[in-house]
C-alpha positions as CSV (number, residue, x, y, z in Angstrom):
1,M,32.3,-6.7,17.4
2,I,30.1,-9.7,17.9
3,E,27.8,-8.4,15.1
4,I,30.7,-8.0,12.8
5,L,32.0,-11.5,13.5
6,Y,28.5,-12.8,12.8
7,D,28.2,-11.0,9.5
8,H,31.6,-12.4,8.3
9,I,31.9,-15.9,9.8
10,G,32.0,-18.8,7.4
11,V,34.3,-21.2,5.6
12,Y,35.5,-21.4,2.1
13,N,34.5,-24.6,0.3
14,Y,37.3,-25.4,-2.2
15,E,35.3,-28.1,-3.8
16,T,32.4,-25.8,-4.8
17,D,34.6,-22.7,-4.9
18,Q,32.1,-20.8,-2.7
19,F,32.1,-19.1,0.7
20,E,29.6,-20.9,3.0
21,N,28.2,-19.3,6.1
22,E,24.7,-20.4,7.0
23,A,25.7,-23.3,9.3
24,Q,28.6,-21.3,10.8
25,K,26.3,-18.4,11.5
26,E,23.8,-20.7,13.2
27,E,26.4,-22.3,15.3
28,F,28.0,-19.0,16.2
29,A,24.7,-17.5,17.3
30,E,23.9,-20.5,19.4
31,Q,27.3,-20.4,21.2
32,I,27.4,-16.6,21.7
33,N,23.8,-16.5,22.9
34,N,24.8,-18.8,25.8
35,I,27.2,-16.2,26.9
36,L,25.0,-13.1,26.1
37,R,22.1,-14.5,28.1
38,A,24.1,-14.3,31.3
39,Y,25.2,-10.7,30.7
40,K,23.3,-8.1,32.8
41,E,19.6,-8.4,32.1
42,G,20.2,-10.8,29.3
43,Y,21.0,-10.3,25.6
44,Y,21.0,-12.3,22.5
45,L,22.2,-12.2,18.9
46,E,19.1,-12.1,16.8
47,P,19.9,-14.4,13.9
48,T,17.4,-13.1,11.4
49,N,18.9,-9.6,11.4
50,G,22.3,-10.3,13.0
51,F,22.2,-7.7,15.8
52,I,22.4,-7.9,19.5
53,M,19.4,-7.0,21.6
54,Q,17.9,-7.4,25.0
55,I,16.0,-10.6,25.5
56,P,12.3,-9.8,24.6
57,N,9.1,-11.2,25.8
58,G,7.4,-13.9,23.8
59,A,5.0,-11.7,21.8
60,L,7.9,-9.4,20.8
61,R,10.0,-12.3,19.9
62,E,7.3,-13.5,17.5
63,Q,7.3,-10.0,15.9
64,L,11.0,-10.0,15.5
65,E,11.1,-13.4,14.0
66,Y,8.3,-12.6,11.5
67,D,9.5,-13.5,8.0
68,G,7.7,-10.8,6.1
69,S,5.9,-13.2,3.8
70,D,2.8,-11.0,3.8
71,L,4.7,-7.8,3.0
72,P,6.1,-6.2,-0.2
73,D,9.9,-6.4,-0.2
74,S,10.2,-2.6,0.2
75,V,7.9,-2.6,3.3
76,Y,9.8,-5.6,4.8
77,E,13.1,-3.8,4.3
78,Q,11.7,-0.7,6.1
79,L,10.3,-2.8,8.9
80,A,13.6,-4.7,9.3
81,T,15.6,-1.4,9.3
82,A,13.3,0.1,11.9
83,T,13.5,-3.0,14.0
84,E,17.3,-3.1,13.9
85,M,17.5,0.6,14.7
86,Y,15.1,0.3,17.7
87,Y,16.3,-2.9,19.2
88,R,20.1,-2.5,18.9
89,F,21.6,-2.9,22.4
90,D,23.1,0.7,22.2
91,A,20.0,2.5,20.6
92,N,19.3,5.9,22.2
93,L,15.9,7.6,22.4
94,E,16.4,9.6,19.2
95,Q,17.2,6.4,17.2
96,K,14.2,4.7,18.7
97,K,12.0,7.7,17.8
98,K,13.3,7.6,14.2
99,A,12.5,3.9,14.0
100,I,8.9,4.5,15.1
101,N,8.7,7.3,12.5
102,I,9.8,4.8,9.8
103,L,6.9,2.5,10.8
104,A,4.4,5.4,10.7
105,D,5.7,6.4,7.3
106,I,5.0,2.9,6.0
107,L,1.3,3.3,7.1
108,E,1.1,6.9,5.9
109,S,1.9,5.8,2.3
110,E,-1.1,3.4,2.5
111,R,-3.3,5.6,4.7
112,E,-6.6,5.4,2.7
113,E,-6.2,1.7,2.0
114,V,-5.4,1.1,5.7
115,K,-8.7,2.7,6.6
116,D,-10.6,0.6,4.1
117,T,-8.9,-2.6,4.9
118,L,-9.2,-2.4,8.6
119,N,-12.9,-1.4,8.3
120,A,-13.5,-4.4,6.0
121,E,-12.7,-6.6,9.0
122,Y,-14.0,-4.5,11.9
123,E,-16.8,-2.0,11.3
124,V,-16.2,1.3,13.0
125,P,-16.4,4.8,11.6
126,K,-13.8,5.0,8.9
127,N,-11.6,7.6,10.6
128,E,-11.5,5.9,14.0
129,H,-8.6,3.7,13.0
130,D,-6.9,6.6,11.4
131,K,-7.1,8.7,14.6
132,L,-5.8,5.8,16.6
133,I,-2.9,5.1,14.3
134,F,-1.7,8.6,13.4
135,G,-2.9,10.4,16.6
136,I,-0.1,8.9,18.5
137,V,2.8,9.8,16.2
138,N,1.3,13.2,15.4
139,G,0.5,14.1,19.0
140,Y,3.6,12.8,20.9
141,N,6.4,14.5,19.1
142,I,7.4,11.5,16.9
143,R,6.7,13.5,13.7
144,H,6.2,17.1,12.7
145,N,7.9,18.6,15.9
146,R,5.2,21.1,16.7
147,A,4.8,23.1,19.9
148,D,1.4,21.7,20.6
149,Q,2.7,18.1,20.8
150,K,3.3,16.3,24.1
151,N,6.9,16.0,24.9
152,D,7.0,15.4,28.6
153,Y,6.2,11.7,29.0
154,S,8.1,8.5,29.9
155,K,9.5,8.0,26.4
156,E,11.5,4.9,27.4
157,I,8.3,3.2,28.3
158,W,5.9,4.5,25.6
159,Y,8.4,4.1,22.8
160,D,8.4,0.3,23.4
161,W,4.7,0.3,23.2
162,M,4.6,2.4,20.1
163,M,7.2,0.2,18.3
164,Q,5.3,-2.9,19.1
165,Y,1.9,-1.3,18.2
166,Y,3.0,0.0,14.8
167,T,4.8,-3.2,13.9
168,S,1.6,-5.1,14.8
169,V,-0.6,-2.8,12.8
170,I,1.7,-3.1,9.7
171,I,1.7,-6.9,9.8
172,A,-2.1,-7.0,10.5
173,F,-2.8,-4.6,7.7
174,Y,-0.9,-6.5,5.1
175,K,-2.3,-9.9,6.2
176,L,-5.8,-8.4,5.9
177,K,-5.0,-6.8,2.6
178,N,-3.8,-10.1,1.2
179,K,-6.9,-11.9,2.6
180,Y,-9.3,-9.5,0.9
181,T,-7.4,-9.1,-2.4
182,D,-5.6,-12.4,-2.7
183,I,-2.2,-10.7,-3.5
184,D,1.0,-12.5,-2.7
185,F,4.2,-10.5,-2.3
């Protein structure tokens, strides 16, 4: 309900004949966050995406507030979708798994370039990064759903790590890609 209010709050300016909502959204988020912080372990309305989530640590907050300036629009949209799916206050393990899968798919579509770009900055055998990045999702029942994948582990703990890891890899990859190719998205 709070998220719906946030999405639709605003005022109609009769002088400009336009619906205005930026200032109203900002004020609403500030006021509602004062209440949400005190609820259980603490929650807040994330103003960039407009959804309620548990209060994260500082590093995670930086990831969530990332503006996507180094990313192509389609990648930023996928990243934002995965973030919203994962960090919603009512997300279950299956939704979190799907969010991690979205992030892995972003990297999969750039797999060869990810190898080259990461190696341009940090010299290791070319496939080491690949094994690190894709070994997790391919070995821990995030993708492919094979019998040889690990399925008996503390998902509620490891999914948090995977989500933050893949988000960080995506952001780092595109920042490095821009550095070495001077491409602005």
